[in-house]
C-alpha positions in Angstrom: -10.8 41.5 -6.9 -9.0 44.8 -6.2 -6.2 45.0 -3.7 -8.1 46.2 -0.6 -10.8 43.5 -1.1 -8.0 40.9 -1.5 -6.4 42.2 1.7 -9.7 42.0 3.5 -10.3 38.5 2.1 -7.1 37.1 3.6 -7.5 39.0 6.9 -10.9 37.4 7.3 -9.7 34.0 6.1 -6.5 33.7 8.0 -7.0 36.0 11.1 -10.8 35.9 11.7 -11.2 39.5 10.6 -10.2 42.8 12.1 -11.8 44.7 14.9 -10.6 48.2 13.9 -9.0 50.0 11.0 -5.6 49.8 12.8 -6.1 46.1 13.3 -6.9 45.7 9.6 -3.8 47.6 8.5 -1.6 45.6 10.9 -3.0 42.2 9.7 -3.0 43.2 6.1 0.7 44.2 6.2 1.3 40.9 8.1 -0.2 39.0 5.2 1.8 41.0 2.7 5.1 40.4 4.5 4.5 36.7 5.1 3.4 36.1 1.5 6.6 37.8 0.3 8.7 35.6 2.6 7.1 32.5 1.3 7.5 33.5 -2.4 11.0 34.9 -2.2 12.4 32.0 -0.1 10.7 29.4 -2.3 12.4 31.0 -5.3 15.7 30.9 -3.4 15.3 27.3 -2.5 14.8 26.5 -6.2 17.5 28.9 -7.5 18.9 26.3 -9.9 15.6 26.3 -11.8 14.4 29.8 -10.9 17.0 32.4 -12.0 15.2 35.6 -11.0 12.7 36.8 -8.4 11.4 40.3 -9.1 9.7 42.3 -6.3 7.1 44.5 -8.0 6.6 48.2 -6.9 9.2 49.2 -4.4 7.4 52.5 -3.6 4.0 54.2 -4.1 3.3 56.9 -6.6 0.3 58.2 -4.4 -0.9 57.6 -0.9 -2.6 54.2 -0.8 -2.6 50.9 1.1 -1.3 48.6 -1.5 1.7 46.3 -1.8 4.8 48.5 -2.2 7.7 48.1 0.2 7.9 51.8 1.0 4.8 53.9 1.2 4.2 57.3 -0.5 5.7 59.2 2.5 8.9 57.1 2.2 8.1 55.1 5.4 9.3 51.4 5.2 6.5 48.9 5.7 6.9 45.6 7.5 7.8 43.9 4.2 10.9 46.1 3.9 12.5 44.5 7.0 11.4 41.0 6.0 13.0 41.7 2.6 16.3 42.5 4.2 16.2 39.1 6.0 15.1 37.0 3.0 17.7 38.5 0.7 20.7 37.9 2.9 23.5 36.1 0.9 23.3 33.0 3.2 20.0 31.9 4.7 18.4 28.8 6.1 14.6 28.6 6.1 11.6 26.5 5.1 9.4 26.0 2.0 6.5 23.9 1.0 6.7 21.7 -2.1 3.9 20.9 -4.6 2.7 17.9 -2.5 2.4 19.9 0.7 5.6 18.7 2.4 7.8 21.1 4.3 11.5 21.3 3.4 14.4 22.9 5.4 16.8 24.5 2.9 20.0 26.5 2.9 21.3 28.9 0.2 24.7 30.3 -0.2 24.9 33.2 -2.7 28.5 34.1 -1.9 31.6 32.9 -3.8 33.0 31.1 -0.8 32.0 27.7 0.6 30.8 28.0 4.2 30.8 25.3 6.9 27.7 26.1 9.1 26.3 24.5 12.2 22.5 24.6 12.3 19.9 23.5 14.9 16.3 22.8 13.8 13.2 21.5 15.5 9.6 21.7 16.2 8.8 24.2 18.9 5.8 25.1 21.0 4.7 28.6 21.6 5.5 28.0 25.3 9.2 27.4 24.4 9.3 23.6 24.6 11.5 21.8 22.0 10.2 18.9 20.1 12.5 16.6 18.1 15.6 18.8 18.3 18.3 18.1 15.7 21.8 19.5 15.0 24.1 19.1 12.0 27.0 20.8 10.3 26.8 21.5 6.6 29.3 22.6 4.0 27.2 25.0 1.9 28.4 26.0 -1.5 27.1 28.4 -4.2 26.7 25.6 -6.7 24.3 23.4 -4.7 21.6 24.2 -2.1 21.0 22.2 1.0 17.5 20.6 1.0 16.0 18.4 3.6 12.5 17.0 3.2 11.0 17.0 6.7 8.0 14.7 6.0 5.8 17.3 7.6 2.6 18.3 5.9 0.9 20.2 8.7 2.1 21.4 12.0 -0.3 21.5 15.0 -1.7 25.0 15.6 0.4 25.2 18.8 3.7 24.2 17.1 6.0 25.8 14.6 9.3 25.0 12.9 12.4 26.8 13.9 16.0 26.9 12.6 19.0 28.8 14.0 22.6 29.2 12.8 25.6 31.5 13.1 27.0 33.6 10.3 30.1 35.6 11.3 29.1 35.2 14.9 25.6 36.6 14.2 22.8 34.4 15.3 20.1 34.1 12.6 16.8 32.3 12.8 13.8 31.5 10.7 10.4 30.1 11.7 7.5 28.6 9.8 4.0 27.5 10.4 1.2 26.4 8.1 -1.0 29.2 6.7 1.0 32.0 8.2 0.3 31.2 11.9 -3.4 31.8 11.2 -6.2 31.2 13.8 -3.9 31.0 16.8 -4.0 33.5 19.6 -0.6 35.0 20.8 -0.4 36.7 24.1 2.5 38.8 22.8 3.8 39.9 26.2 7.1 41.9 25.8 8.2 44.4 28.5 10.5 47.0 27.2 12.9 49.7 28.4 14.3 52.7 26.5 17.8 54.2 26.9 18.0 57.7 25.4 21.5 58.2 24.1 20.9 61.8 22.8 18.0 63.6 21.2 18.5 61.7 17.9 19.3 58.2 19.1 17.7 55.7 21.4 18.1 52.0 22.3 15.0 50.0 22.9 15.5 46.8 24.9 12.7 44.2 24.5 12.3 41.0 26.5 9.8 38.5 25.3 7.8 36.9 28.1 5.9 34.9 25.6 6.4 34.0 21.9 6.0 37.3 20.0 5.1 37.2 16.3 5.9 40.1 13.9 6.8 42.8 16.4 7.0 46.1 14.6 8.4 49.3 16.3 6.9 52.5 15.1 7.2 56.2 15.7 5.3 59.1 14.1 7.1 59.9 10.9 8.9 56.6 11.0 10.6 57.3 7.7 12.9 59.8 9.4 14.7 57.1 11.4 17.0 54.2 10.8 16.4 50.9 12.7 19.1 48.3 13.4 16.3 45.8 13.1 12.5 45.7 13.0 9.6 43.3 12.2 10.8 40.6 14.7 9.8 37.1 15.7 11.0 36.7 19.3 11.2 33.4 21.2 9.9 33.1 24.7 12.7 34.5 27.0 14.6 36.2 24.2 16.0 39.7 24.6 16.6 42.1 21.7 18.0 45.6 21.6 17.0 47.8 18.7 18.9 51.0 18.0 16.9 53.8 16.4 18.3 57.0 15.2 19.5 59.3 12.4 19.8 63.1 12.0 16.2 63.9 13.3 15.1 64.3 17.0 13.0 61.4 18.2 9.6 62.1 19.8 9.5 59.3 22.4 5.8 60.0 23.2 4.9 58.6 19.8 6.6 55.2 20.3 4.2 52.4 19.5 4.5 48.6 19.1 2.3 46.5 16.8 2.4 42.7 16.6 0.3 39.9 15.2 -2.8 39.5 17.3 -3.4 43.0 18.5 -1.8 46.4 19.3 0.1 47.3 22.5 
């Protein structure tokens, strides 16, 4: 099975197909990014038995819709931003073991032990907390934190959530069986833009609902640097993304894509 057919297979299997070419591209890149997250973080969770994780093909050698992180025109795909999150020196996230159970894990790839407070729970897409838990962990480079959650399958309307602070920066990770497949997200996110100058803009986004895989895009996206992108936003969460570099920004080309449709 060649790569486009494989992409179409998973778009049909996980997301009930695509209703346009743009919808197919959005969902195919979603599959690519979520698969990378699962593979990379599984390797990190098992770093004492898995010494290396190699991401194949960073960029394209011709224009195509395959798995590289950066396309032929040097535009970062969604996976580029997911890679930055998954490769942070200290992360907490989730993985599934060979028997289908979900684990919460923590990895410290620095040379210094860190005492970290974490919160984790099941959460509904409406923002309700189920079984909230808190703990403080001394995380070292020599041993991962690993907690078996005795969960084999979350309900379609629930997902797992962990939050923690690193140098006063709040970080989060979420998880759901089968990449949040077959669940409809409303994805309501009013936004406002603040133009700082012709080359720089702040985009303030407020999530009225749970928003999965929000991707901010301009024409010729490769020209700009983003403070963050490819976001999962909790209901009620506000995020400011700074965009800019040495090129003027054409605000008329601003577009948002997210899992379950285009805005």
